[in-house]
C-alpha positions as CSV (number, residue, x, y, z in Angstrom):
1,M,105.0,88.8,113.1
2,P,104.7,85.3,114.1
3,N,101.4,83.8,115.2
4,E,100.3,82.4,118.6
5,D,100.8,78.7,119.2
6,Y,98.9,78.5,122.5
7,A,96.2,80.6,124.2
8,I,94.2,80.7,127.4
9,V,90.3,80.7,127.2
10,L,88.8,83.8,128.7
11,D,85.2,83.0,127.9
12,Y,83.0,80.3,125.9
13,L,79.8,81.2,124.4
14,P,78.1,78.0,123.4
15,K,75.4,79.9,121.4
16,G,77.5,82.6,120.1
17,K,77.4,86.2,120.6
18,P,74.0,87.8,120.9
19,G,73.0,89.3,117.6
20,A,75.5,87.4,115.6
21,F,74.7,86.9,111.9
22,K,75.5,83.2,112.2
23,P,74.8,81.6,115.5
24,E,77.8,79.2,116.3
25,P,79.7,78.7,119.4
26,V,82.6,81.0,120.0
27,A,85.3,81.4,122.6
28,Q,87.4,84.6,123.4
29,I,91.1,83.9,124.2
30,I,94.5,85.3,124.8
31,G,97.7,84.1,123.3
32,T,100.5,83.1,125.6
33,E,103.3,84.5,123.4
34,F,102.0,88.0,122.2
35,F,98.8,88.3,124.4
36,S,96.8,88.6,121.2
37,L,93.2,88.7,121.9
38,L,91.5,86.3,119.5
39,E,87.9,85.1,118.8
40,V,87.8,81.4,117.8
41,V,85.3,78.7,116.8
42,P,85.8,75.7,119.1
43,K,85.2,72.0,118.0
44,A,83.8,71.3,121.4
45,P,82.9,73.1,124.6
46,L,85.9,74.8,126.3
47,K,86.5,75.4,130.0
48,I,87.5,78.9,131.0
49,A,91.1,79.3,132.1
50,T,92.3,76.2,130.1
51,K,95.2,76.2,127.7
52,V,94.5,75.4,124.0
53,Y,96.6,74.9,120.9
54,V,95.9,77.5,118.2
55,G,99.0,77.1,116.1
56,K,99.3,76.1,112.4
57,D,99.2,72.4,112.9
58,E,96.1,70.4,113.6
59,R,94.2,71.7,116.5
60,A,92.4,69.4,118.8
61,E,90.0,71.9,120.4
62,I,89.8,74.9,117.9
63,D,88.2,74.8,114.5
64,Y,89.4,78.0,113.2
65,I,90.4,81.5,114.3
66,K,87.7,84.1,113.5
67,R,89.6,87.4,114.1
68,R,91.7,89.4,116.5
69,V,89.4,91.1,118.9
70,P,89.7,94.6,120.2
71,F,89.6,95.0,124.2
72,K,86.4,96.8,123.9
73,D,84.7,93.8,122.2
74,L,85.5,91.3,124.9
75,T,82.7,89.9,126.9
76,T,82.3,90.8,130.6
77,T,83.5,87.4,131.7
78,A,86.5,87.7,129.4
79,V,87.5,91.0,131.0
80,S,87.0,89.5,134.5
81,E,89.3,86.6,133.6
82,L,92.0,88.7,131.8
83,D,94.0,89.6,134.9
84,N,94.3,86.0,135.9
85,A,95.2,84.8,132.5
86,I,98.0,87.4,132.0
87,E,99.4,86.5,135.5
88,K,99.3,82.9,134.5
89,I,101.2,83.5,131.3
90,I,103.8,85.7,133.1
91,D,104.1,83.1,135.9
92,E,104.9,80.3,133.1
93,K,107.3,82.5,131.4
94,K,109.2,83.9,134.5
95,D,112.5,83.8,132.9
96,Q,111.5,85.8,129.9
97,F,110.2,88.5,132.1
98,L,113.0,88.4,134.6
99,E,115.2,88.9,131.5
100,F,113.3,92.1,130.8
101,F,114.2,93.4,134.5
102,N,117.9,92.3,133.9
103,K,118.4,93.4,130.3
104,S,116.0,96.1,129.4
105,G,117.6,99.5,128.2
106,P,116.8,103.1,127.5
107,I,114.1,104.1,124.9
108,T,115.5,107.7,124.6
109,I,118.0,109.7,126.3
110,K,115.7,110.5,129.0
111,R,113.4,107.4,129.4
112,H,114.0,103.8,130.1
113,Q,111.9,100.8,129.3
114,L,111.5,100.1,133.0
115,E,109.7,103.6,133.5
116,L,106.9,102.2,131.1
117,L,105.8,100.0,134.1
118,P,103.2,101.3,136.2
119,G,104.5,102.6,139.5
120,F,108.3,102.5,138.5
121,G,109.6,106.1,138.5
122,K,113.0,107.4,137.9
123,K,114.2,106.7,141.3
124,H,113.0,103.0,141.3
125,V,114.6,102.5,137.9
126,L,118.0,104.0,139.2
127,D,117.9,101.8,142.2
128,L,117.0,98.6,140.1
129,L,119.8,99.5,137.5
130,K,122.3,99.6,140.4
131,E,121.2,96.4,141.8
132,R,121.1,94.4,138.6
133,E,124.8,95.6,137.8
134,K,125.9,93.9,141.1
135,T,124.1,90.5,140.2
136,P,121.1,89.8,137.9
137,F,117.8,89.2,139.5
138,D,116.8,85.6,139.9
139,S,113.0,86.0,140.8
140,F,110.2,88.7,141.3
141,E,110.8,88.3,145.0
142,D,114.5,89.0,144.7
143,I,113.6,92.3,142.9
144,A,111.3,93.3,145.6
145,A,113.7,92.5,148.4
146,R,116.7,94.2,146.8
147,V,115.0,97.3,145.4
148,K,113.4,99.1,148.2
149,L,109.9,100.6,147.7
150,V,109.7,99.0,144.2
151,P,105.9,98.1,143.5
152,N,105.2,94.4,143.1
153,P,107.0,93.5,139.9
154,L,104.5,90.8,138.8
155,N,101.4,93.3,139.4
156,S,103.3,95.9,137.6
157,L,103.8,93.6,134.5
158,V,100.1,92.5,134.7
159,K,98.9,96.2,134.7
160,R,101.4,97.2,131.8
161,V,100.1,94.2,129.7
162,M,96.5,95.4,130.5
163,E,97.4,99.0,129.4
164,E,98.7,97.9,126.0
165,L,95.6,95.7,125.4
166,Q,93.2,98.5,126.5
167,E,94.7,101.7,125.1
168,D,94.8,102.4,121.3
169,D,97.5,105.2,121.5
170,I,100.2,103.7,123.3
171,K,103.5,104.8,121.9
172,H,105.8,101.8,122.9
173,Y,104.5,98.3,123.1
174,I,106.8,96.1,125.1
175,F,104.9,92.8,125.8
176,A,101.5,92.9,123.8
177,R,101.1,92.8,120.1
178,P,99.9,96.3,118.9
179,P,96.1,96.3,117.9
180,A,95.2,95.6,114.3
181,R,94.8,98.9,112.4
182,P,91.5,99.3,110.5
183,R,91.7,98.5,106.8
184,F,90.3,100.9,104.3
185,G,88.2,99.6,101.4
186,G,89.3,100.7,98.0
187,G,90.3,104.2,96.8
188,R,92.8,106.4,98.6
189,R,93.8,106.3,102.1
190,P,93.2,109.5,104.1
């Protein structure tokens, strides 16, 4: 899977994490393409909620990426900033997420991808599918106006991304990169 090119800063720790073996400044960030949670070593102080380049080319603000971070290892500040960062990412890529509403399909015979969004039941999905057949949706507001009683589409997307970042046992990942699986050292795998 390709790597992230840009990310939003969730937290900056100028003295590193408490109890770290090597005290160095670190930041926790979320990628703008796959919602990857990463821990990085910055070259200079970073401001929360700013966008930084983390791609393969020369990086101005980031020295190196230390690791992918599971949700449970995020700082309290990073967790509190996460909703806003996800909303900002979705807002910047509205067309991509509108395409999800306009083109998503069934997962199985009995289940549709739209049903994976929090608050979207079978009735909402059927109404949404009927409306998108007439004309594709052109905004989140358009979805809310044309499909009665549908939950706020933007909030549902944010909640779904949060679920994908928090849960380890999700069967279907739609937006976020699945969590890294633990590696086993030597010997046979169980």
